[in-house]
C-alpha positions as CSV (number, residue, x, y, z in Angstrom):
1,X,14.4,58.7,36.4
2,X,10.6,58.5,36.2
3,X,8.5,55.4,36.0
4,X,6.7,56.0,32.7
5,X,7.4,52.6,31.1
6,X,10.5,52.2,28.9
7,X,10.9,56.0,28.3
8,X,11.9,56.7,31.9
9,X,14.3,59.6,31.3
10,X,13.0,63.1,31.2
11,X,15.5,63.7,28.4
12,X,13.8,61.4,26.0
13,X,10.3,62.1,24.7
14,X,8.1,59.2,23.9
15,X,7.9,59.3,20.1
16,X,4.6,60.0,18.5
17,X,2.7,57.3,16.7
18,X,4.2,54.5,18.9
19,X,3.0,52.0,21.4
20,X,5.3,50.0,23.7
21,X,5.0,46.3,23.4
22,X,6.6,43.6,25.6
23,X,10.3,44.5,25.8
24,X,11.2,41.0,24.6
25,X,9.0,41.0,21.5
26,X,10.6,40.9,18.1
27,X,9.5,42.3,14.7
28,X,7.9,39.8,12.3
29,X,10.4,37.4,10.7
30,X,13.0,37.6,13.4
31,X,14.0,34.9,15.9
32,X,16.5,34.7,18.7
33,X,18.0,32.5,21.3
34,X,20.5,32.5,24.2
35,X,22.3,29.6,25.7
36,X,24.9,28.7,28.4
37,X,28.0,27.8,26.5
38,X,30.3,27.7,29.5
39,X,32.2,30.9,28.5
40,X,31.2,32.5,31.8
41,X,31.3,30.5,35.1
42,X,27.5,30.4,35.0
43,X,24.5,31.7,33.2
44,X,23.6,32.5,29.6
45,X,26.6,33.7,27.6
46,X,26.0,33.2,23.8
47,X,23.2,34.5,21.7
48,X,22.1,34.2,18.1
49,X,19.6,36.5,16.3
50,X,18.4,35.9,12.7
51,X,15.9,37.2,10.2
52,X,14.1,34.5,8.3
53,X,13.6,37.0,5.4
54,X,16.2,38.8,3.3
55,X,17.4,42.1,4.9
56,X,19.0,45.4,4.4
57,X,21.4,46.4,7.2
58,X,23.8,48.9,8.6
59,X,26.6,48.6,11.2
60,X,28.9,50.8,13.3
61,X,32.0,49.7,15.2
62,X,34.6,50.9,17.6
63,X,37.3,53.3,16.3
64,X,39.8,52.0,18.8
65,X,43.0,51.0,17.0
66,X,43.1,47.9,19.2
67,X,39.9,46.4,17.7
68,X,38.8,42.9,18.7
69,X,38.8,40.0,16.3
70,X,35.0,39.9,16.0
71,X,35.1,43.6,14.9
72,X,37.7,42.8,12.3
73,X,35.8,39.8,10.9
74,X,32.5,41.7,10.9
75,X,33.9,44.6,9.1
76,X,34.6,42.3,6.2
77,X,31.1,40.9,6.1
78,X,28.2,42.0,3.9
79,X,27.3,44.9,6.1
80,X,24.5,46.0,3.7
81,X,22.8,42.6,3.9
82,X,23.4,40.9,7.3
83,X,20.8,38.3,8.1
84,X,22.2,37.1,11.5
85,X,24.3,37.9,14.5
86,X,26.2,35.7,16.9
87,X,27.4,37.4,20.1
88,X,29.0,36.1,23.3
89,X,29.8,37.5,26.7
90,X,32.5,36.6,29.1
91,X,35.5,37.1,26.8
92,X,36.0,39.9,24.2
93,X,38.4,37.9,22.0
94,X,40.8,40.8,21.9
95,X,44.6,40.5,21.8
96,X,44.7,36.7,20.9
97,X,46.4,37.2,17.6
98,X,45.7,34.8,14.7
99,X,44.0,32.3,17.0
100,X,41.5,34.9,18.0
101,X,40.8,35.8,14.3
102,X,40.3,32.2,13.5
103,X,37.9,31.7,16.4
104,X,35.8,34.7,15.2
105,X,35.8,33.4,11.7
106,X,34.8,29.9,12.8
107,X,32.0,31.4,14.9
108,X,30.7,33.3,11.8
109,X,30.9,30.1,9.7
110,X,29.2,27.9,12.2
111,X,26.4,30.4,12.6
112,X,25.9,30.5,8.8
113,X,25.9,26.7,8.5
114,X,23.4,26.4,11.4
115,X,21.0,28.9,9.7
116,X,21.6,28.0,6.1
117,X,23.1,31.4,5.2
118,X,26.2,32.7,3.5
119,X,29.1,33.3,5.8
120,X,29.2,37.0,4.8
121,X,25.5,37.4,6.0
122,X,26.6,36.9,9.6
123,X,28.0,39.5,12.0
124,X,29.8,38.4,15.2
125,X,30.5,40.2,18.4
126,X,32.2,39.5,21.7
127,X,32.4,41.2,25.1
128,X,34.1,40.6,28.4
129,X,37.7,40.2,29.5
130,X,40.4,41.5,27.1
131,X,43.6,39.5,26.4
132,X,42.5,35.9,27.2
133,X,41.6,33.1,24.8
134,X,37.9,32.7,23.8
135,X,37.3,28.9,24.1
136,X,36.5,28.0,20.5
137,X,35.0,24.6,21.1
138,X,32.5,26.0,23.7
139,X,31.6,28.9,21.4
140,X,30.9,26.6,18.4
141,X,28.9,24.2,20.5
142,X,26.9,27.1,21.9
143,X,26.3,28.4,18.4
144,X,24.9,25.1,17.3
145,X,22.7,24.9,20.4
146,X,21.4,28.4,19.9
147,X,20.5,27.8,16.2
148,X,18.4,24.9,17.4
149,X,16.7,26.9,20.1
150,X,15.6,30.0,18.1
151,X,12.2,31.5,19.1
152,X,10.0,34.5,18.5
153,X,11.3,36.7,21.4
154,X,14.6,38.2,22.6
155,X,14.5,37.3,26.3
156,X,17.3,34.8,26.5
157,X,19.3,36.5,23.7
158,X,19.3,39.8,25.5
159,X,20.4,38.1,28.7
160,X,23.2,36.2,27.0
161,X,25.1,39.3,26.0
162,X,25.4,40.9,29.4
163,X,28.6,41.3,31.4
164,X,28.6,43.7,34.4
165,X,25.1,44.9,33.5
166,X,22.6,44.9,36.3
167,X,19.8,43.8,34.0
168,X,19.0,43.5,30.3
169,X,18.4,46.6,28.2
170,X,15.7,45.9,25.6
171,X,12.5,47.3,24.2
172,X,10.1,46.8,21.3
173,X,7.9,49.5,19.8
174,X,4.9,49.4,17.5
175,X,5.2,52.3,15.1
176,X,2.1,53.5,13.2
177,X,3.0,54.5,9.7
178,X,0.9,55.5,6.6
179,X,0.0,52.1,5.2
180,X,0.1,50.1,8.4
181,X,2.1,49.3,11.6
182,X,5.7,48.1,11.9
183,X,7.7,46.9,14.8
184,X,11.1,48.3,16.0
185,X,13.1,46.5,18.6
186,X,16.6,46.7,20.1
187,X,18.7,44.8,22.6
188,X,21.7,46.5,24.2
189,X,24.4,45.9,26.8
190,X,27.0,48.1,28.5
191,X,27.9,49.4,31.9
192,X,31.7,50.1,32.0
193,X,34.5,51.2,29.6
194,X,32.0,53.7,28.1
195,X,32.9,56.7,26.0
196,X,32.0,58.0,22.6
197,X,32.5,56.1,19.4
198,X,30.6,54.2,21.5
199,X,31.3,52.2,24.6
200,X,31.9,48.6,25.8
201,X,28.5,48.1,24.3
202,X,26.4,46.2,21.9
203,X,23.2,47.3,20.3
204,X,21.2,45.0,18.0
205,X,18.3,46.8,16.2
206,X,15.6,45.0,14.2
207,X,12.6,46.3,12.3
208,X,10.1,44.6,9.9
209,X,9.6,47.9,8.0
210,X,10.3,47.8,4.2
211,X,13.2,50.2,3.8
212,X,16.1,50.7,1.3
213,X,19.7,50.2,2.4
214,X,20.3,53.9,2.2
215,X,17.5,54.6,4.6
216,X,18.6,52.1,7.3
217,X,22.1,53.4,6.9
218,X,21.0,57.0,7.3
219,X,18.8,56.3,10.3
220,X,21.4,54.2,12.0
221,X,24.1,56.8,11.6
222,X,22.0,59.8,12.7
223,X,20.5,58.0,15.7
224,X,23.9,56.5,16.9
225,X,25.4,60.0,16.8
226,X,22.5,61.3,19.1
227,X,22.7,58.4,21.5
228,X,25.7,56.1,22.0
229,X,28.1,58.8,20.8
230,X,26.8,61.0,23.5
231,X,27.5,58.9,26.6
232,X,30.4,58.4,29.0
233,X,30.9,56.3,32.1
234,X,34.6,56.4,32.5
235,X,36.0,58.0,29.3
236,X,37.4,54.7,28.0
237,X,37.0,53.7,24.4
238,X,36.3,50.0,24.1
239,X,37.9,47.5,21.7
240,X,34.6,45.8,20.9
241,X,31.8,48.3,20.3
242,X,29.2,47.0,17.8
243,X,25.9,48.2,16.5
244,X,24.0,46.2,13.9
245,X,20.6,47.3,12.5
246,X,18.6,44.9,10.3
247,X,15.4,45.6,8.4
248,X,13.5,42.7,6.6
249,X,10.3,44.3,5.2
250,X,8.2,41.4,6.7
251,X,5.4,43.9,7.7
252,X,4.9,44.8,4.1
253,X,4.7,48.5,5.0
254,X,6.9,50.6,2.8
255,X,9.1,53.5,4.0
256,X,10.1,55.7,1.1
257,X,13.2,57.9,1.4
258,X,12.4,61.5,2.6
259,X,8.8,60.6,3.4
260,X,6.6,61.1,6.4
261,X,7.0,57.4,7.1
262,X,10.8,57.8,7.2
263,X,10.4,60.7,9.7
264,X,8.2,58.6,12.0
265,X,10.4,55.6,11.9
266,X,13.4,57.8,12.5
267,X,11.8,59.5,15.5
268,X,11.0,56.1,17.0
269,X,14.6,54.8,16.5
270,X,16.1,58.1,17.8
271,X,14.1,57.8,21.1
272,X,14.7,54.1,21.4
273,X,18.5,54.4,21.1
274,X,18.7,57.5,23.3
275,X,16.8,55.8,26.1
276,X,19.0,52.7,25.8
277,X,22.1,54.9,25.8
278,X,21.0,56.6,29.0
279,X,20.2,53.2,30.5
280,X,23.8,52.2,29.9
281,X,25.1,55.4,31.7
282,X,22.7,54.8,34.6
283,X,24.0,51.2,34.9
284,X,27.6,52.5,35.2
285,X,29.0,49.9,37.6
286,X,27.8,51.3,40.8
287,X,26.4,54.6,39.4
288,X,23.8,56.4,41.5
289,X,23.0,59.4,39.2
290,X,23.1,60.4,35.5
291,X,24.3,63.9,34.6
292,X,23.7,65.7,31.4
293,X,26.0,68.5,30.4
294,X,24.8,70.9,27.7
295,X,27.5,73.3,26.4
296,X,26.8,76.3,24.1
297,X,29.4,78.6,22.6
298,X,32.3,78.3,20.2
299,X,31.9,75.5,17.6
300,X,35.4,74.3,18.1
301,X,35.3,74.3,21.9
302,X,31.9,72.9,22.9
303,X,32.8,69.3,22.4
304,X,36.1,69.2,24.2
305,X,34.7,71.3,27.1
306,X,31.7,69.0,27.5
307,X,33.9,65.9,27.4
308,X,36.3,67.4,29.9
309,X,33.4,68.0,32.3
310,X,31.7,64.6,31.7
311,X,35.0,62.7,32.3
312,X,36.3,64.7,35.3
313,X,36.7,62.4,38.3
314,X,36.1,65.4,40.5
315,X,32.8,66.4,38.8
316,X,31.7,62.7,38.8
317,X,32.5,62.3,42.5
318,X,30.6,65.4,43.3
319,X,27.6,64.2,41.3
320,X,27.7,60.9,43.3
321,X,27.7,62.7,46.6
322,X,25.0,65.2,45.6
323,X,27.4,68.1,45.9
324,X,26.7,71.2,43.7
325,X,30.4,72.0,43.5
326,X,30.4,74.3,40.5
327,X,34.1,75.2,40.9
328,X,34.9,71.7,39.7
329,X,32.8,72.1,36.6
330,X,34.5,75.4,35.7
331,X,37.9,73.9,36.4
332,X,37.2,71.0,34.1
333,X,35.8,73.4,31.4
334,X,38.8,75.7,31.7
335,X,41.4,73.0,31.2
336,X,39.9,72.2,27.8
337,X,39.7,75.8,26.7
338,X,42.2,76.9,24.0
339,X,45.2,78.5,25.5
340,X,45.5,82.3,25.3
341,X,41.8,82.9,24.9
342,X,40.0,84.6,27.8
343,X,37.5,82.2,29.4
344,X,34.3,83.4,31.1
345,X,31.2,81.3,31.5
346,X,27.7,81.1,32.7
347,X,26.6,78.0,34.6
348,X,23.2,76.7,35.6
349,X,22.4,73.5,37.5
350,X,18.8,72.4,37.1
351,X,17.9,75.8,35.8
352,X,19.4,77.8,38.7
353,X,22.2,80.1,37.7
354,X,25.2,79.7,40.0
355,X,27.8,81.5,37.8
356,X,27.5,84.6,35.6
357,X,30.3,85.8,33.4
358,X,32.7,83.7,35.3
359,X,31.7,84.9,38.8
360,X,29.7,83.1,41.4
361,X,26.3,84.5,42.1
362,X,25.7,82.4,45.1
363,X,27.6,82.3,48.4
364,X,29.4,79.2,49.6
365,X,27.2,79.1,52.6
366,X,24.2,78.6,50.2
367,X,25.5,75.4,48.7
368,X,24.1,73.0,51.4
369,X,20.6,74.4,50.6
370,X,21.3,74.1,46.8
371,X,22.3,70.5,47.2
372,X,18.7,69.5,46.5
373,X,19.4,70.4,42.9
374,X,21.7,67.4,42.5
375,X,19.9,65.0,44.8
376,X,17.8,63.3,42.1
377,X,18.6,60.5,39.8
378,X,19.1,62.9,36.8
379,X,20.9,66.2,37.0
380,X,21.3,68.7,34.2
381,X,24.1,71.2,33.9
382,X,24.0,74.0,31.4
383,X,27.2,75.9,30.5
384,X,27.6,78.9,28.2
385,X,31.1,79.6,27.0
386,X,32.5,82.3,24.7
387,X,31.7,82.1,21.1
388,X,28.7,81.2,19.0
389,X,27.2,78.6,16.8
390,X,28.1,75.5,18.8
391,X,26.0,73.3,21.1
392,X,26.5,69.8,22.3
393,X,25.4,67.4,25.1
394,X,27.0,64.5,26.9
395,X,25.3,62.1,29.3
396,X,27.6,60.8,32.1
397,X,27.5,58.8,35.2
398,X,28.8,59.6,38.7
399,X,31.9,58.0,40.2
400,X,31.2,55.6,43.1
401,X,33.2,53.5,45.5
402,X,31.5,50.5,43.9
403,X,33.0,51.4,40.5
404,X,36.5,51.4,41.9
405,X,36.0,48.2,43.8
406,X,34.5,46.4,40.8
407,X,37.3,47.4,38.5
408,X,40.1,46.8,40.9
409,X,39.1,43.2,41.1
410,X,38.0,42.7,37.4
411,X,40.0,39.7,36.0
412,X,42.6,40.7,33.4
């Protein structure tokens, strides 16, 4: 990755009409806090975020059938008018039956009471170990403390939601619109158990733009599909994935549907979420490199082929070792190809064609010299398969010894 501020990846263009602010800045009318509630052995582990103004909002959750209690409780909230979020790290509150549901509901209610809101205006989220009890008394005490500690930046909040992350993932942009400037910010977490529909991840998005509910819903849906739905660390679908987007209109700058302002705000949100998504992949519990696989061809086949490559342990191990082993890529693609159909493909790595119509156009002896193609922090693979009309991309991490070591010792 490059070092050009927040937009470090070459696969994300810095959006026009934007300026990067301090990454912990918040839009007007938002406050946040993070506290140490004792859920984790040490450090911040519970955060609260609130808009002091009425909002319109949107949400996306995991599609795992084994959803956590906070997801279940949040799905029943007023997802079009959320004003606040309470999130904890250290325990995902999954698999604890009725007790877990009651803890999630109590967290929602305590947050609402501490902020003077309706219970349905609060979303809750939890991340961490699955299948153990989330200590309710510690959580509720932490919620009360966080509600008392709210301030105008996201620094402690964005740290309180981390688990195995190396560092916080956060940014704030100033977006120039017709009629004035607005702010757009987001805080995310995620490093393992990452696959589409999203990942073991949170993302909390805030803007002070004045938008309709239909607009925030549309922008959230489109941008999530181009970001968090496009990533994989280990092909595992989390129980706790949560995205909340809140818009409070505090800037006074109106964004009409299907307007140039909507386009500008959408471009900024798209770039913001794509960079955060790539940051999650790059943070993949010991990851050294990020790969991007682009597949063109049959509409029905491009997605399963891309996923097969991105989730192949052999491809990921080769990426980690800086090995341009194109045979592994073709093998992973072929196993996802519909049976009975002839399979031929063209493959490029970093723009250099290695395979044409299914046949290698380089000699095995050339591979050590070609290894430079996969020696950087970002590596692009382009595969053309039979058929037309389909194109997709997936960002994926390598597979490292550190990943195996970390997850072999992760407390269950």
